[in-house]
C-alpha positions as CSV (number, residue, x, y, z in Angstrom):
1,X,19.3,-19.8,1.1
2,X,20.7,-16.3,0.3
3,X,23.9,-15.1,1.8
4,X,25.8,-11.8,1.7
5,X,29.4,-12.3,2.7
6,X,29.1,-14.5,5.8
7,X,25.6,-13.2,6.8
8,X,22.3,-15.0,6.1
9,X,20.2,-12.7,4.0
10,X,17.2,-14.9,3.5
11,X,15.9,-18.4,3.4
12,X,12.9,-20.3,1.9
13,X,11.4,-23.8,2.5
14,X,9.2,-25.4,-0.1
15,X,8.1,-28.9,-0.9
16,X,6.2,-31.0,-3.4
17,X,4.2,-34.1,-2.5
18,X,3.7,-35.2,-6.1
19,X,0.4,-33.4,-6.4
20,X,0.8,-29.9,-5.0
21,X,3.6,-27.7,-4.0
22,X,3.8,-25.8,-0.7
23,X,5.8,-22.8,0.3
24,X,6.2,-23.3,4.0
25,X,8.3,-20.4,4.9
26,X,10.1,-17.4,3.4
27,X,12.2,-15.1,5.6
28,X,14.4,-12.2,4.6
29,X,16.5,-10.3,7.1
30,X,15.1,-6.8,7.5
31,X,18.5,-5.3,6.4
32,X,18.1,-7.1,3.0
33,X,14.4,-6.3,2.3
34,X,13.6,-4.3,-0.8
35,X,16.8,-5.5,-2.5
36,X,15.2,-8.4,-4.4
37,X,16.3,-11.2,-2.1
38,X,12.8,-12.5,-1.5
39,X,12.0,-12.3,-5.2
40,X,15.1,-14.3,-6.1
41,X,14.3,-17.0,-3.5
42,X,10.7,-17.3,-4.6
43,X,11.8,-17.5,-8.3
44,X,14.2,-20.2,-7.5
45,X,11.8,-22.3,-5.5
46,X,9.1,-21.9,-8.1
47,X,11.6,-23.0,-10.8
48,X,12.6,-26.1,-8.9
49,X,9.0,-27.0,-8.1
50,X,8.0,-26.7,-11.8
51,X,11.0,-28.8,-12.8
52,X,9.7,-31.6,-10.5
53,X,6.3,-31.4,-12.3
54,X,4.5,-29.2,-9.9
55,X,1.6,-27.4,-11.6
56,X,0.0,-25.6,-8.6
57,X,1.5,-24.4,-5.3
58,X,0.1,-23.1,-2.1
59,X,1.3,-20.8,0.7
60,X,-0.3,-19.3,3.8
61,X,-0.1,-15.8,5.1
62,X,-1.6,-14.6,8.4
63,X,-4.5,-12.1,8.0
64,X,-2.5,-9.3,9.7
65,X,0.6,-9.6,7.4
66,X,-0.2,-6.9,4.9
67,X,3.5,-6.7,3.8
68,X,3.6,-10.4,2.9
69,X,0.2,-10.2,1.1
70,X,1.4,-7.4,-1.1
71,X,4.7,-9.2,-1.7
72,X,3.0,-12.3,-3.0
73,X,0.2,-10.5,-4.9
74,X,2.7,-8.5,-6.9
75,X,4.3,-11.9,-7.9
76,X,0.9,-13.1,-9.3
77,X,-0.1,-15.3,-6.3
78,X,-3.9,-15.2,-5.8
79,X,-5.7,-15.3,-2.5
80,X,-8.0,-18.3,-2.2
81,X,-11.3,-18.0,-0.3
82,X,-12.2,-21.7,-0.9
83,X,-9.8,-23.3,1.6
84,X,-10.0,-23.4,5.4
85,X,-6.9,-23.8,7.5
86,X,-7.1,-26.1,10.5
87,X,-4.7,-26.4,13.4
88,X,-4.3,-28.6,16.4
89,X,-2.2,-28.2,19.5
90,X,-0.3,-31.5,20.1
């Protein structure tokens, strides 16, 4: 979590199941974008995952989120065409 004063600037949720890491969510308040908050959060979660032995990590981006795709690609994340995403309403 990133804070500025008493205001939430951004948050990230990641996990490691012993085999692969997963970034479930990264959110940065619009007022704090382009100030490095997302990069700091991503760097920290990547460092923590690596410290736990994680060698590979995944994340998902919706096909219409060009901003997020650019953000991750500039941080050396690669798009995978070999995985299908499934969903089910419960």
